[in-house]
N, CA, C and O atoms as a GROMACS GRO file, in nm:
protein
  464
    1MET      N    1 -14.902  12.121 -18.530
    1MET     CA    2 -14.934  12.277 -18.664
    1MET      C    3 -14.780  12.387 -18.533
    1MET      O    4 -14.703  12.468 -18.584
    2ASN      N    5 -14.780  12.357 -18.394
    2ASN     CA    6 -14.716  12.459 -18.409
    2ASN      C    7 -14.553  12.475 -18.436
    2ASN      O    8 -14.494  12.583 -18.433
    3ARG      N    9 -14.485  12.330 -18.467
    3ARG     CA   10 -14.400  12.324 -18.483
    3ARG      C   11 -14.364  12.402 -18.617
    3ARG      O   12 -14.278  12.488 -18.635
    4PHE      N   13 -14.468  12.340 -18.717
    4PHE     CA   14 -14.460  12.411 -18.843
    4PHE      C   15 -14.443  12.492 -18.826
    4PHE      O   16 -14.345  12.537 -18.886
    5ALA      N   17 -14.521  12.592 -18.729
    5ALA     CA   18 -14.550  12.717 -18.793
    5ALA      C   19 -14.407  12.807 -18.664
    5ALA      O   20 -14.415  12.926 -18.635
    6ILE      N   21 -14.350  12.760 -18.636
    6ILE     CA   22 -14.191  12.815 -18.569
    6ILE      C   23 -14.081  12.801 -18.664
    6ILE      O   24 -13.986  12.879 -18.672
    7LEU      N   25 -14.107  12.658 -18.763
    7LEU     CA   26 -13.968  12.607 -18.854
    7LEU      C   27 -14.015  12.771 -18.952
    7LEU      O   28 -13.932  12.856 -18.986
    8SER      N   29 -14.141  12.778 -18.974
    8SER     CA   30 -14.173  12.905 -19.106
    8SER      C   31 -14.096  12.993 -19.024
    8SER      O   32 -13.977  13.022 -19.042
    9LEU      N   33 -14.174  13.035 -18.929
    9LEU     CA   34 -14.095  13.184 -18.868
    9LEU      C   35 -13.943  13.198 -18.874
    9LEU      O   36 -13.885  13.305 -18.891
   10ALA      N   37 -13.869  13.047 -18.854
   10ALA     CA   38 -13.719  13.059 -18.834
   10ALA      C   39 -13.671  13.098 -18.946
   10ALA      O   40 -13.586  13.187 -18.953
   11MET      N   41 -13.738  13.016 -19.080
   11MET     CA   42 -13.703  13.025 -19.224
   11MET      C   43 -13.703  13.134 -19.287
   11MET      O   44 -13.624  13.161 -19.378
   12LEU      N   45 -13.806  13.216 -19.237
   12LEU     CA   46 -13.846  13.366 -19.303
   12LEU      C   47 -13.784  13.444 -19.256
   12LEU      O   48 -13.768  13.542 -19.328
   13LEU      N   49 -13.706  13.452 -19.100
   13LEU     CA   50 -13.601  13.534 -19.071
   13LEU      C   51 -13.473  13.516 -19.092
   13LEU      O   52 -13.395  13.610 -19.073
   14ALA      N   53 -13.418  13.365 -19.144
   14ALA     CA   54 -13.321  13.406 -19.236
   14ALA      C   55 -13.346  13.417 -19.355
   14ALA      O   56 -13.247  13.466 -19.409
   15ALA      N   57 -13.424  13.399 -19.427
   15ALA     CA   58 -13.449  13.451 -19.599
   15ALA      C   59 -13.442  13.619 -19.602
   15ALA      O   60 -13.407  13.688 -19.698
   16CYS      N   61 -13.508  13.688 -19.407
   16CYS     CA   62 -13.453  13.807 -19.463
   16CYS      C   63 -13.263  13.933 -19.399
   16CYS      O   64 -13.228  14.049 -19.379
   17SER      N   65 -13.211  13.789 -19.396
   17SER     CA   66 -13.103  13.822 -19.322
   17SER      C   67 -12.962  13.860 -19.482
   17SER      O   68 -12.949  13.778 -19.573
   18SER      N   69 -12.886  13.980 -19.478
   18SER     CA   70 -12.884  14.059 -19.568
   18SER      C   71 -12.699  13.953 -19.603
   18SER      O   72 -12.616  13.972 -19.692
   19GLU      N   73 -12.700  13.846 -19.484
   19GLU     CA   74 -12.550  13.770 -19.506
   19GLU      C   75 -12.559  13.674 -19.622
   19GLU      O   76 -12.663  13.653 -19.684
   20PRO      N   77 -12.462  13.626 -19.642
   20PRO     CA   78 -12.506  13.520 -19.786
   20PRO      C   79 -12.552  13.411 -19.704
   20PRO      O   80 -12.658  13.351 -19.717
   21THR      N   81 -12.448  13.388 -19.606
   21THR     CA   82 -12.493  13.262 -19.572
   21THR      C   83 -12.647  13.224 -19.458
   21THR      O   84 -12.687  13.118 -19.410
   22GLY      N   85 -12.694  13.353 -19.450
   22GLY     CA   86 -12.827  13.412 -19.411
   22GLY      C   87 -12.790  13.395 -19.272
   22GLY      O   88 -12.879  13.454 -19.211
   23VAL      N   89 -12.705  13.344 -19.182
   23VAL     CA   90 -12.708  13.293 -19.067
   23VAL      C   91 -12.574  13.431 -19.020
   23VAL      O   92 -12.465  13.443 -19.075
   24ARG      N   93 -12.632  13.524 -18.897
   24ARG     CA   94 -12.529  13.598 -18.891
   24ARG      C   95 -12.409  13.586 -18.724
   24ARG      O   96 -12.404  13.690 -18.659
   25LEU      N   97 -12.358  13.512 -18.692
   25LEU     CA   98 -12.321  13.449 -18.585
   25LEU      C   99 -12.269  13.597 -18.498
   25LEU      O  100 -12.251  13.713 -18.535
   26THR      N  101 -12.253  13.497 -18.313
   26THR     CA  102 -12.279  13.682 -18.254
   26THR      C  103 -12.070  13.631 -18.226
   26THR      O  104 -12.010  13.690 -18.135
   27HIS      N  105 -12.013  13.554 -18.290
   27HIS     CA  106 -11.856  13.518 -18.265
   27HIS      C  107 -11.841  13.589 -18.401
   27HIS      O  108 -11.742  13.662 -18.402
   28ASP      N  109 -11.916  13.588 -18.524
   28ASP     CA  110 -11.843  13.649 -18.663
   28ASP      C  111 -11.835  13.830 -18.660
   28ASP      O  112 -11.766  13.894 -18.738
   29LEU      N  113 -11.937  13.900 -18.534
   29LEU     CA  114 -11.925  14.046 -18.526
   29LEU      C  115 -11.782  14.141 -18.452
   29LEU      O  116 -11.736  14.139 -18.338
   30PRO      N  117 -11.759  14.183 -18.521
   30PRO     CA  118 -11.629  14.314 -18.501
   30PRO      C  119 -11.602  14.308 -18.404
   30PRO      O  120 -11.694  14.324 -18.324
   31ALA      N  121 -11.471  14.285 -18.350
   31ALA     CA  122 -11.434  14.355 -18.174
   31ALA      C  123 -11.459  14.500 -18.155
   31ALA      O  124 -11.433  14.599 -18.223
   32THR      N  125 -11.525  14.479 -18.026
   32THR     CA  126 -11.510  14.646 -17.996
   32THR      C  127 -11.429  14.684 -17.933
   32THR      O  128 -11.377  14.595 -17.866
   33ALA      N  129 -11.377  14.808 -17.917
   33ALA     CA  130 -11.229  14.880 -17.866
   33ALA      C  131 -11.286  14.876 -17.695
   33ALA      O  132 -11.394  14.923 -17.660
   34SER      N  133 -11.180  14.803 -17.595
   34SER     CA  134 -11.162  14.816 -17.495
   34SER      C  135 -11.226  14.965 -17.406
   34SER      O  136 -11.214  15.078 -17.453
   35ILE      N  137 -11.285  14.939 -17.288
   35ILE     CA  138 -11.339  15.058 -17.268
   35ILE      C  139 -11.278  15.105 -17.162
   35ILE      O  140 -11.246  15.030 -17.070
   36ALA      N  141 -11.248  15.262 -17.162
   36ALA     CA  142 -11.148  15.308 -17.110
   36ALA      C  143 -11.215  15.366 -16.944
   36ALA      O  144 -11.330  15.408 -16.932
   37PRO      N  145 -11.121  15.356 -16.835
   37PRO     CA  146 -11.184  15.340 -16.754
   37PRO      C  147 -11.199  15.499 -16.718
   37PRO      O  148 -11.110  15.567 -16.768
   38VAL      N  149 -11.306  15.577 -16.632
   38VAL     CA  150 -11.320  15.726 -16.653
   38VAL      C  151 -11.394  15.760 -16.524
   38VAL      O  152 -11.456  15.686 -16.447
   39ALA      N  153 -11.369  15.909 -16.521
   39ALA     CA  154 -11.362  15.939 -16.341
   39ALA      C  155 -11.597  15.934 -16.381
   39ALA      O  156 -11.680  15.922 -16.470
   40ARG      N  157 -11.576  15.961 -16.190
   40ARG     CA  158 -11.672  15.858 -16.123
   40ARG      C  159 -11.721  15.911 -16.002
   40ARG      O  160 -11.656  15.893 -15.899
   41ASN      N  161 -11.839  15.980 -16.001
   41ASN     CA  162 -11.864  16.054 -15.876
   41ASN      C  163 -12.018  15.938 -15.834
   41ASN      O  164 -12.122  15.916 -15.895
   42GLU      N  165 -11.958  15.881 -15.688
   42GLU     CA  166 -12.094  15.838 -15.692
   42GLU      C  167 -12.159  15.806 -15.542
   42GLU      O  168 -12.066  15.775 -15.468
   43PRO      N  169 -12.295  15.801 -15.468
   43PRO     CA  170 -12.345  15.830 -15.346
   43PRO      C  171 -12.311  15.661 -15.308
   43PRO      O  172 -12.355  15.572 -15.381
   44VAL      N  173 -12.253  15.642 -15.226
   44VAL     CA  174 -12.260  15.544 -15.126
   44VAL      C  175 -12.269  15.541 -15.041
   44VAL      O  176 -12.196  15.600 -14.962
   45PHE      N  177 -12.422  15.428 -14.997
   45PHE     CA  178 -12.484  15.387 -14.883
   45PHE      C  179 -12.350  15.325 -14.774
   45PHE      O  180 -12.264  15.245 -14.811
   46TYR      N  181 -12.358  15.376 -14.654
   46TYR     CA  182 -12.262  15.277 -14.596
   46TYR      C  183 -12.322  15.288 -14.426
   46TYR      O  184 -12.429  15.347 -14.436
   47ASN      N  185 -12.309  15.272 -14.352
   47ASN     CA  186 -12.360  15.245 -14.182
   47ASN      C  187 -12.424  15.329 -14.205
   47ASN      O  188 -12.380  15.441 -14.179
   48GLY      N  189 -12.547  15.318 -14.261
   48GLY     CA  190 -12.661  15.395 -14.227
   48GLY      C  191 -12.638  15.576 -14.284
   48GLY      O  192 -12.692  15.672 -14.229
   49LYS      N  193 -12.565  15.583 -14.380
   49LYS     CA  194 -12.572  15.715 -14.401
   49LYS      C  195 -12.481  15.685 -14.574
   49LYS      O  196 -12.437  15.588 -14.636
   50VAL      N  197 -12.490  15.799 -14.590
   50VAL     CA  198 -12.442  15.832 -14.714
   50VAL      C  199 -12.348  15.925 -14.762
   50VAL      O  200 -12.337  16.047 -14.754
   51TYR      N  201 -12.271  15.816 -14.823
   51TYR     CA  202 -12.147  15.902 -14.809
   51TYR      C  203 -12.090  15.926 -15.008
   51TYR      O  204 -12.116  15.827 -15.077
   52HIS      N  205 -12.022  16.044 -15.081
   52HIS     CA  206 -11.964  16.066 -15.182
   52HIS      C  207 -11.846  16.060 -15.204
   52HIS      O  208 -11.760  16.137 -15.162
   53VAL      N  209 -11.825  15.936 -15.295
   53VAL     CA  210 -11.686  15.890 -15.343
   53VAL      C  211 -11.682  15.890 -15.458
   53VAL      O  212 -11.747  15.829 -15.543
   54ALA      N  213 -11.544  16.009 -15.467
   54ALA     CA  214 -11.449  16.041 -15.641
   54ALA      C  215 -11.371  15.960 -15.654
   54ALA      O  216 -11.286  15.923 -15.574
   55MET      N  217 -11.408  15.903 -15.825
   55MET     CA  218 -11.264  15.863 -15.864
   55MET      C  219 -11.229  15.885 -15.951
   55MET      O  220 -11.304  15.949 -16.025
   56ALA      N  221 -11.106  15.851 -15.996
   56ALA     CA  222 -11.045  15.894 -16.145
   56ALA      C  223 -10.903  15.810 -16.093
   56ALA      O  224 -10.832  15.796 -15.993
   57PRO      N  225 -10.916  15.756 -16.261
   57PRO     CA  226 -10.823  15.663 -16.293
   57PRO      C  227 -10.650  15.808 -16.321
   57PRO      O  228 -10.633  15.920 -16.370
   58GLU      N  229 -10.592  15.734 -16.274
   58GLU     CA  230 -10.439  15.786 -16.263
   58GLU      C  231 -10.313  15.685 -16.295
   58GLU      O  232 -10.330  15.563 -16.300
   59ALA      N  233 -10.187  15.747 -16.315
   59ALA     CA  234 -10.108  15.622 -16.362
   59ALA      C  235 -10.092  15.549 -16.231
   59ALA      O  236 -10.079  15.612 -16.126
   60GLY      N  237 -10.094  15.372 -16.236
   60GLY     CA  238 -10.056  15.289 -16.153
   60GLY      C  239 -10.204  15.265 -16.059
   60GLY      O  240 -10.201  15.229 -15.942
   61GLY      N  241 -10.302  15.286 -16.117
   61GLY     CA  242 -10.442  15.298 -16.006
   61GLY      C  243 -10.521  15.374 -16.059
   61GLY      O  244 -10.527  15.391 -16.181
   62TYR      N  245 -10.593  15.430 -15.972
   62TYR     CA  246 -10.693  15.520 -15.913
   62TYR      C  247 -10.668  15.624 -15.771
   62TYR      O  248 -10.599  15.631 -15.669
   63SER      N  249 -10.754  15.680 -15.827
   63SER     CA  250 -10.726  15.876 -15.738
   63SER      C  251 -10.880  15.822 -15.634
   63SER      O  252 -10.977  15.789 -15.702
   64LEU      N  253 -10.892  15.818 -15.522
   64LEU     CA  254 -11.049  15.784 -15.433
   64LEU      C  255 -11.067  15.944 -15.337
   64LEU      O  256 -10.996  15.961 -15.238
   65ASN      N  257 -11.128  16.010 -15.364
   65ASN     CA  258 -11.157  16.061 -15.274
   65ASN      C  259 -11.320  16.060 -15.169
   65ASN      O  260 -11.429  16.075 -15.223
   66VAL      N  261 -11.302  16.040 -15.015
   66VAL     CA  262 -11.425  15.972 -14.937
   66VAL      C  263 -11.518  16.142 -14.896
   66VAL      O  264 -11.499  16.190 -14.784
   67LEU      N  265 -11.575  16.185 -14.956
   67LEU     CA  266 -11.665  16.295 -14.859
   67LEU      C  267 -11.767  16.261 -14.743
   67LEU      O  268 -11.832  16.157 -14.733
   68GLY      N  269 -11.768  16.322 -14.694
   68GLY     CA  270 -11.894  16.337 -14.560
   68GLY      C  271 -11.836  16.267 -14.433
   68GLY      O  272 -11.897  16.274 -14.327
   69MET      N  273 -11.670  16.170 -14.449
   69MET     CA  274 -11.637  16.175 -14.314
   69MET      C  275 -11.586  16.237 -14.228
   69MET      O  276 -11.567  16.351 -14.271
   70SER      N  277 -11.550  16.228 -14.125
   70SER     CA  278 -11.403  16.330 -14.024
   70SER      C  279 -11.362  16.256 -14.005
   70SER      O  280 -11.398  16.140 -14.024
   71VAL      N  281 -11.218  16.320 -13.934
   71VAL     CA  282 -11.098  16.292 -13.911
   71VAL      C  283 -11.105  16.191 -13.843
   71VAL      O  284 -11.012  16.125 -13.887
   72GLY      N  285 -11.172  16.108 -13.733
   72GLY     CA  286 -11.162  16.034 -13.663
   72GLY      C  287 -11.263  15.906 -13.751
   72GLY      O  288 -11.320  15.814 -13.692
   73GLN      N  289 -11.265  15.923 -13.863
   73GLN     CA  290 -11.339  15.745 -13.940
   73GLN      C  291 -11.269  15.728 -14.019
   73GLN      O  292 -11.318  15.716 -14.131
   74GLN      N  293 -11.124  15.719 -14.005
   74GLN     CA  294 -11.048  15.673 -14.082
   74GLN      C  295 -11.093  15.531 -14.103
   74GLN      O  296 -11.171  15.500 -14.193
   75LYS      N  297 -11.032  15.432 -14.003
   75LYS     CA  298 -11.121  15.309 -14.037
   75LYS      C  299 -11.245  15.305 -14.121
   75LYS      O  300 -11.238  15.266 -14.237
   76ASP      N  301 -11.365  15.346 -14.066
   76ASP     CA  302 -11.457  15.354 -14.211
   76ASP      C  303 -11.442  15.388 -14.344
   76ASP      O  304 -11.498  15.324 -14.433
   77ALA      N  305 -11.342  15.523 -14.371
   77ALA     CA  306 -11.336  15.543 -14.466
   77ALA      C  307 -11.231  15.449 -14.556
   77ALA      O  308 -11.245  15.433 -14.677
   78VAL      N  309 -11.115  15.386 -14.470
   78VAL     CA  310 -11.052  15.293 -14.529
   78VAL      C  311 -11.169  15.181 -14.617
   78VAL      O  312 -11.172  15.157 -14.738
   79ALA      N  313 -11.246  15.135 -14.521
   79ALA     CA  314 -11.400  15.034 -14.550
   79ALA      C  315 -11.466  15.061 -14.682
   79ALA      O  316 -11.492  14.975 -14.766
   80LEU      N  317 -11.490  15.194 -14.692
   80LEU     CA  318 -11.589  15.227 -14.751
   80LEU      C  319 -11.491  15.246 -14.873
   80LEU      O  320 -11.553  15.201 -14.970
   81ALA      N  321 -11.315  15.310 -14.932
   81ALA     CA  322 -11.281  15.281 -15.030
   81ALA      C  323 -11.224  15.178 -15.102
   81ALA      O  324 -11.170  15.179 -15.212
   82THR      N  325 -11.245  15.079 -15.013
   82THR     CA  326 -11.199  14.945 -15.014
   82THR      C  327 -11.274  14.907 -15.104
   82THR      O  328 -11.254  14.881 -15.222
   83SER      N  329 -11.351  14.904 -15.048
   83SER     CA  330 -11.516  14.828 -15.148
   83SER      C  331 -11.605  14.897 -15.238
   83SER      O  332 -11.683  14.817 -15.290
   84THR      N  333 -11.625  15.030 -15.282
   84THR     CA  334 -11.627  15.076 -15.337
   84THR      C  335 -11.514  15.076 -15.440
   84THR      O  336 -11.533  15.036 -15.555
   85LEU      N  337 -11.404  15.120 -15.400
   85LEU     CA  338 -11.283  15.070 -15.543
   85LEU      C  339 -11.301  14.948 -15.569
   85LEU      O  340 -11.328  14.958 -15.689
   86HIS      N  341 -11.308  14.826 -15.542
   86HIS     CA  342 -11.343  14.656 -15.552
   86HIS      C  343 -11.435  14.651 -15.653
   86HIS      O  344 -11.414  14.600 -15.763
   87HIS      N  345 -11.600  14.733 -15.597
   87HIS     CA  346 -11.675  14.713 -15.660
   87HIS      C  347 -11.681  14.772 -15.849
   87HIS      O  348 -11.696  14.709 -15.953
   88PHE      N  349 -11.660  14.921 -15.820
   88PHE     CA  350 -11.639  15.023 -15.946
   88PHE      C  351 -11.549  14.939 -16.016
   88PHE      O  352 -11.603  14.916 -16.124
   89THR      N  353 -11.439  14.882 -16.010
   89THR     CA  354 -11.378  14.905 -16.076
   89THR      C  355 -11.236  14.756 -16.096
   89THR      O  356 -11.175  14.726 -16.199
   90CYS      N  357 -11.228  14.716 -16.005
   90CYS     CA  358 -11.152  14.551 -16.003
   90CYS      C  359 -11.259  14.364 -16.040
   90CYS      O  360 -11.353  14.309 -15.982
   91LYS      N  361 -11.200  14.341 -16.126
   91LYS     CA  362 -11.240  14.161 -16.120
   91LYS      C  363 -11.269  14.138 -15.995
   91LYS      O  364 -11.247  14.186 -15.884
   92ASP      N  365 -11.356  14.001 -16.074
   92ASP     CA  366 -11.444  13.983 -15.912
   92ASP      C  367 -11.315  13.863 -15.829
   92ASP      O  368 -11.313  13.831 -15.710
   93SER      N  369 -11.246  13.830 -15.910
   93SER     CA  370 -11.091  13.760 -15.837
   93SER      C  371 -10.983  13.870 -15.828
   93SER      O  372 -10.872  13.817 -15.822
   94GLN      N  373 -10.976  14.004 -15.825
   94GLN     CA  374 -10.915  14.126 -15.775
   94GLN      C  375 -10.918  14.162 -15.638
   94GLN      O  376 -11.024  14.146 -15.576
   95LYS      N  377 -10.810  14.212 -15.576
   95LYS     CA  378 -10.864  14.261 -15.470
   95LYS      C  379 -10.821  14.403 -15.510
   95LYS      O  380 -10.745  14.445 -15.598
   96ALA      N  381 -10.922  14.486 -15.382
   96ALA     CA  382 -10.788  14.675 -15.428
   96ALA      C  383 -10.780  14.717 -15.283
   96ALA      O  384 -10.856  14.721 -15.186
   97SER      N  385 -10.626  14.752 -15.315
   97SER     CA  386 -10.511  14.757 -15.288
   97SER      C  387 -10.493  14.943 -15.249
   97SER      O  388 -10.505  15.026 -15.339
   98PHE      N  389 -10.471  14.978 -15.134
   98PHE     CA  390 -10.415  15.113 -15.154
   98PHE      C  391 -10.215  15.122 -15.154
   98PHE      O  392 -10.138  15.055 -15.085
   99SER      N  393 -10.187  15.216 -15.245
   99SER     CA  394 -10.106  15.243 -15.226
   99SER      C  395  -9.954  15.326 -15.107
   99SER      O  396  -9.833  15.318 -15.089
  100SER      N  397 -10.028  15.370 -15.077
  100SER     CA  398 -10.030  15.469 -14.961
  100SER      C  399 -10.116  15.479 -14.867
  100SER      O  400 -10.227  15.442 -14.908
  101GLN      N  401 -10.116  15.524 -14.722
  101GLN     CA  402 -10.168  15.523 -14.619
  101GLN      C  403 -10.302  15.672 -14.647
  101GLN      O  404 -10.238  15.768 -14.690
  102PRO      N  405 -10.428  15.702 -14.637
  102PRO     CA  406 -10.469  15.766 -14.665
  102PRO      C  407 -10.422  15.886 -14.594
  102PRO      O  408 -10.328  15.896 -14.516
  103SER      N  409 -10.524  15.997 -14.647
  103SER     CA  410 -10.506  16.140 -14.605
  103SER      C  411 -10.579  16.243 -14.569
  103SER      O  412 -10.602  16.326 -14.657
  104TYR      N  413 -10.628  16.264 -14.446
  104TYR     CA  414 -10.714  16.332 -14.476
  104TYR      C  415 -10.710  16.517 -14.431
  104TYR      O  416 -10.685  16.578 -14.326
  105VAL      N  417 -10.753  16.563 -14.589
  105VAL     CA  418 -10.706  16.666 -14.609
  105VAL      C  419 -10.857  16.798 -14.684
  105VAL      O  420 -10.911  16.771 -14.791
  106SER      N  421 -10.881  16.877 -14.634
  106SER     CA  422 -10.986  16.972 -14.675
  106SER      C  423 -11.132  16.867 -14.659
  106SER      O  424 -11.224  16.855 -14.740
  107GLY      N  425 -11.118  16.819 -14.563
  107GLY     CA  426 -11.287  16.752 -14.504
  107GLY      C  427 -11.278  16.635 -14.550
  107GLY      O  428 -11.330  16.550 -14.477
  108GLN      N  429 -11.219  16.588 -14.667
  108GLN     CA  430 -11.203  16.510 -14.731
  108GLN      C  431 -11.082  16.341 -14.675
  108GLN      O  432 -10.976  16.364 -14.617
  109TRP      N  433 -11.112  16.239 -14.697
  109TRP     CA  434 -11.034  16.110 -14.658
  109TRP      C  435 -10.916  16.119 -14.873
  109TRP      O  436 -10.949  16.122 -14.992
  110GLN      N  437 -10.847  16.119 -14.831
  110GLN     CA  438 -10.802  16.109 -14.985
  110GLN      C  439 -10.723  15.969 -14.998
  110GLN      O  440 -10.676  15.914 -14.898
  111PHE      N  441 -10.712  15.915 -15.125
  111PHE     CA  442 -10.670  15.736 -15.078
  111PHE      C  443 -10.602  15.728 -15.286
  111PHE      O  444 -10.665  15.776 -15.380
  112HIS      N  445 -10.465  15.653 -15.297
  112HIS     CA  446 -10.454  15.631 -15.432
  112HIS      C  447 -10.429  15.448 -15.447
  112HIS      O  448 -10.320  15.394 -15.432
  113GLY      N  449 -10.507  15.404 -15.466
  113GLY     CA  450 -10.542  15.259 -15.516
  113GLY      C  451 -10.541  15.220 -15.656
  113GLY      O  452 -10.561  15.288 -15.756
  114ASN      N  453 -10.500  15.039 -15.638
  114ASN     CA  454 -10.517  14.990 -15.718
  114ASN      C  455 -10.596  14.856 -15.707
  114ASN      O  456 -10.636  14.823 -15.595
  115CYS      N  457 -10.624  14.775 -15.819
  115CYS     CA  458 -10.616  14.612 -15.809
  115CYS      C  459 -10.527  14.532 -15.888
  115CYS      O  460 -10.468  14.543 -15.996
  116GLY      N  461 -10.542  14.414 -15.758
  116GLY     CA  462 -10.435  14.359 -15.754
  116GLY      C  463 -10.513  14.200 -15.750
  116GLY      O  464 -10.445  14.097 -15.745
   0.00000   0.00000   0.00000
């Protein structure tokens, strides 16, 4: 009885399709445009505190600003920026890297990085 109900339901659903074959597979769906990277501000929990990381796409990679760390926390800022860039922008097989040394300007660490 159960198999009959499932078979009947499948036939009913196929009959309601507007496709000529009655079935539309996912690979037949139109391709969507790729998603362009967007600027984002993320609160990131690191070493027991929440810091704010602002990321924006730019030519050749991303611009990152880490707010809430002092001038003496360069190692922590690099570690936080690296993991944040990898998590939000890089594919699993890619590594986040920075094209220049970080700079501390106006109370925030600034980075320029990319995935590679």
